[in-house]
C-alpha positions as CSV (number, residue, x, y, z in Angstrom):
1,X,124.4,15.3,-73.8
2,X,123.5,14.0,-77.1
3,X,121.5,10.6,-76.1
4,X,122.9,9.3,-79.7
5,X,126.4,8.7,-78.3
6,X,124.9,6.4,-75.4
7,X,123.4,3.1,-75.1
8,X,120.1,3.6,-73.6
9,X,120.8,0.9,-71.3
10,X,117.2,1.4,-69.3
11,X,115.1,1.8,-72.2
12,X,111.9,-0.5,-71.7
13,X,112.0,-3.2,-74.7
14,X,109.0,-5.6,-73.6
15,X,105.9,-3.8,-73.0
16,X,102.6,-5.3,-70.8
17,X,102.8,-7.8,-68.3
18,X,102.8,-10.8,-71.0
19,X,105.7,-9.5,-72.5
20,X,107.6,-8.7,-69.3
21,X,106.5,-12.1,-68.1
22,X,107.4,-14.1,-71.0
23,X,111.3,-12.2,-71.3
24,X,111.5,-13.1,-67.6
25,X,110.6,-16.7,-67.7
26,X,113.2,-17.0,-70.6
27,X,116.0,-15.3,-68.9
28,X,115.2,-17.2,-65.7
29,X,114.8,-20.6,-67.5
30,X,118.4,-20.1,-68.3
31,X,120.1,-20.5,-64.8
32,X,121.2,-24.0,-64.1
33,X,120.3,-23.5,-60.5
34,X,117.6,-22.8,-57.8
35,X,116.6,-19.2,-57.9
36,X,114.4,-17.7,-55.0
37,X,112.8,-14.1,-55.9
38,X,111.2,-11.3,-53.8
39,X,109.3,-9.0,-55.8
40,X,110.0,-5.3,-55.2
41,X,108.7,-1.8,-55.8
42,X,108.4,-2.1,-59.5
43,X,106.7,-5.3,-59.3
44,X,103.7,-3.1,-57.7
45,X,102.5,-1.3,-60.7
46,X,101.2,-4.9,-61.6
47,X,99.8,-5.7,-58.1
48,X,97.8,-2.9,-57.7
49,X,96.2,-4.6,-60.8
50,X,95.6,-7.4,-58.9
51,X,98.7,-9.6,-60.6
52,X,101.6,-10.9,-58.9
53,X,104.0,-11.4,-61.7
54,X,107.0,-12.4,-59.9
55,X,105.0,-15.2,-58.2
56,X,103.3,-15.8,-61.8
57,X,106.7,-16.0,-63.5
58,X,107.8,-18.8,-60.7
59,X,104.8,-20.6,-61.4
60,X,105.9,-21.5,-64.5
61,X,109.9,-21.3,-64.1
62,X,110.8,-25.1,-62.4
63,X,114.1,-23.6,-60.9
64,X,112.4,-20.6,-59.7
65,X,110.5,-19.7,-56.4
66,X,108.6,-16.8,-54.9
67,X,109.7,-16.0,-51.3
68,X,107.5,-13.1,-50.6
69,X,107.3,-9.2,-51.2
70,X,110.6,-6.7,-50.7
71,X,111.7,-9.3,-48.5
72,X,112.4,-13.2,-47.7
73,X,113.4,-15.9,-45.6
74,X,115.7,-18.9,-46.8
75,X,117.1,-21.8,-44.3
76,X,120.3,-22.5,-45.1
77,X,121.7,-26.0,-43.5
78,X,120.2,-27.9,-40.7
């Protein structure tokens, strides 16, 4: 396989906590409705250093709400 022929879709472009947090905030701010987020296995890298990147992003994005690690509950209706 010649890597020059393929788009490197999964190449990391935003390196580090601050860059990834800023990019997530920018992207989530574009969504015109309320979003619910859960942290997953890739977020554990930051959790192992004492940071909750998903929760921190939600603290700064008005339409985003952190609801848990790996899973969360949402009430629908009454």
